[in-house]
C-alpha positions as CSV (number, residue, x, y, z in Angstrom):
1,M,0.0,0.0,0.0
2,K,0.9,3.6,-0.4
3,A,0.1,5.7,2.6
4,V,-1.0,9.3,2.3
5,V,-1.1,10.8,5.8
6,D,-2.2,14.3,6.7
7,V,-0.4,15.5,9.9
8,D,-0.2,18.8,11.8
9,A,3.6,18.8,11.9
10,P,6.4,16.6,10.4
11,N,6.6,13.2,12.1
12,H,10.1,11.6,12.0
13,F,8.6,8.3,13.3
14,L,5.7,8.0,10.8
15,A,7.0,4.8,9.2
16,E,7.3,3.0,12.5
17,T,3.9,4.3,13.6
18,L,2.3,3.0,10.4
19,A,4.0,-0.3,10.7
20,K,2.6,-0.8,14.2
21,L,-0.9,0.3,13.1
22,L,-0.9,-1.8,9.9
23,P,1.2,-4.9,10.8
24,Q,-0.2,-7.0,7.9
25,A,0.4,-4.3,5.2
26,T,3.3,-4.0,2.9
27,I,4.0,-0.3,2.7
28,V,5.7,0.7,-0.5
29,G,5.5,4.5,0.0
30,I,4.5,7.1,2.5
31,E,3.4,10.6,1.5
32,E,3.4,12.9,4.6
33,R,1.3,16.0,4.1
34,F,1.1,18.9,6.5
35,P,-0.4,22.4,6.1
36,G,1.8,24.9,4.3
37,A,4.5,22.5,3.3
38,A,3.6,22.2,-0.4
39,G,3.0,25.9,-0.7
40,Q,6.4,26.8,0.7
41,V,8.2,24.4,-1.6
42,L,6.3,24.5,-4.8
43,D,4.7,27.9,-5.1
44,R,7.1,30.2,-7.0
45,T,4.5,32.9,-7.3
46,A,5.1,33.7,-3.6
47,I,8.6,34.7,-4.4
48,T,8.8,38.4,-5.0
49,A,12.6,38.9,-5.3
50,E,14.6,37.8,-8.3
51,L,16.6,34.7,-7.6
52,P,20.4,35.2,-7.8
53,S,22.4,33.9,-10.7
54,I,24.8,31.0,-10.4
55,D,27.6,33.5,-11.0
56,D,26.4,35.6,-8.1
57,L,26.1,32.6,-5.8
58,L,29.5,31.3,-6.8
59,R,31.1,34.8,-6.3
60,D,29.5,34.9,-2.8
61,Y,30.4,31.3,-1.9
62,L,34.1,31.2,-2.8
63,P,35.5,33.9,-0.5
64,G,34.2,32.0,2.4
65,R,36.3,29.1,1.2
66,G,39.5,31.1,0.9
67,T,39.3,32.1,-2.8
68,T,39.6,35.9,-3.1
69,G,41.2,38.6,-5.1
70,R,42.8,37.7,-8.4
71,A,42.3,34.0,-7.8
72,L,38.5,34.6,-7.5
73,D,38.6,36.7,-10.7
74,H,40.4,33.9,-12.5
75,V,37.9,31.3,-11.2
76,M,35.0,33.4,-12.3
77,A,36.6,34.0,-15.8
78,T,37.2,30.3,-16.2
79,F,33.6,29.5,-15.1
80,S,32.4,32.0,-17.6
81,D,34.5,30.4,-20.3
82,L,33.1,27.0,-19.4
83,Q,29.5,28.3,-19.6
84,A,30.3,29.8,-23.1
85,E,31.9,26.5,-24.4
86,P,30.1,25.7,-27.6
87,D,30.6,21.9,-27.4
88,P,31.2,20.5,-23.9
89,A,32.2,17.1,-25.4
90,E,35.2,18.8,-27.1
91,P,36.2,21.7,-24.9
92,A,38.8,24.2,-26.0
93,P,42.1,23.8,-24.2
94,C,42.8,26.1,-21.2
95,C,45.9,28.2,-21.0
96,E,47.8,25.7,-18.9
97,E,46.9,22.9,-21.2
98,T,48.1,24.9,-24.3
99,L,51.4,25.7,-22.5
100,L,51.9,22.1,-21.4
101,T,51.1,20.7,-24.9
102,A,53.7,23.1,-26.4
103,V,56.4,22.1,-23.9
104,I,55.8,18.4,-24.5
105,A,55.9,18.9,-28.3
106,G,59.2,20.9,-27.9
107,E,57.6,23.9,-29.5
108,S,58.5,27.5,-28.8
109,L,56.5,29.1,-25.9
110,D,56.7,32.6,-27.4
111,G,53.4,32.4,-29.1
112,V,51.5,30.9,-26.2
113,D,49.1,33.3,-24.5
114,R,49.9,33.3,-20.8
115,S,47.5,36.1,-19.7
116,R,45.0,33.7,-18.2
117,L,47.4,31.4,-16.4
118,L,46.6,30.5,-12.8
119,I,49.9,31.9,-11.5
120,G,50.6,35.6,-11.7
121,A,53.1,37.4,-13.9
122,E,55.2,38.1,-10.9
123,A,55.7,34.4,-10.3
124,T,56.8,33.9,-13.9
125,R,59.3,36.8,-13.6
126,T,60.7,35.1,-10.4
127,E,61.2,31.9,-12.3
128,D,63.0,33.7,-15.1
129,V,65.4,35.3,-12.7
130,R,66.4,31.9,-11.2
């Protein structure tokens, strides 16, 4: 049987209660309904404010996880690139991938765009000095 139960408030022990009340029944599903629950979850017309975009949510979330400043800007730019990718099955290579492919192939790195690399220009200059 599928049980549809109207309750005044959520009941965490509803399955056990039904099993005691109906010991011979095979319960295959329980739908617990209480006043206001469906309206709160399903009624989008009650929402007056515009929902934030995924970009806004991500930009608000990442600083709380330690990603700030230029790193945050890089993550957001990369996220934007991923969203704009025309064919997710064959993504365009990222800056790091292009640079690594050139190194492995023994090609010159002069033509490789490094402006979107995860490390900053100051780190690259430090490596050049060594």
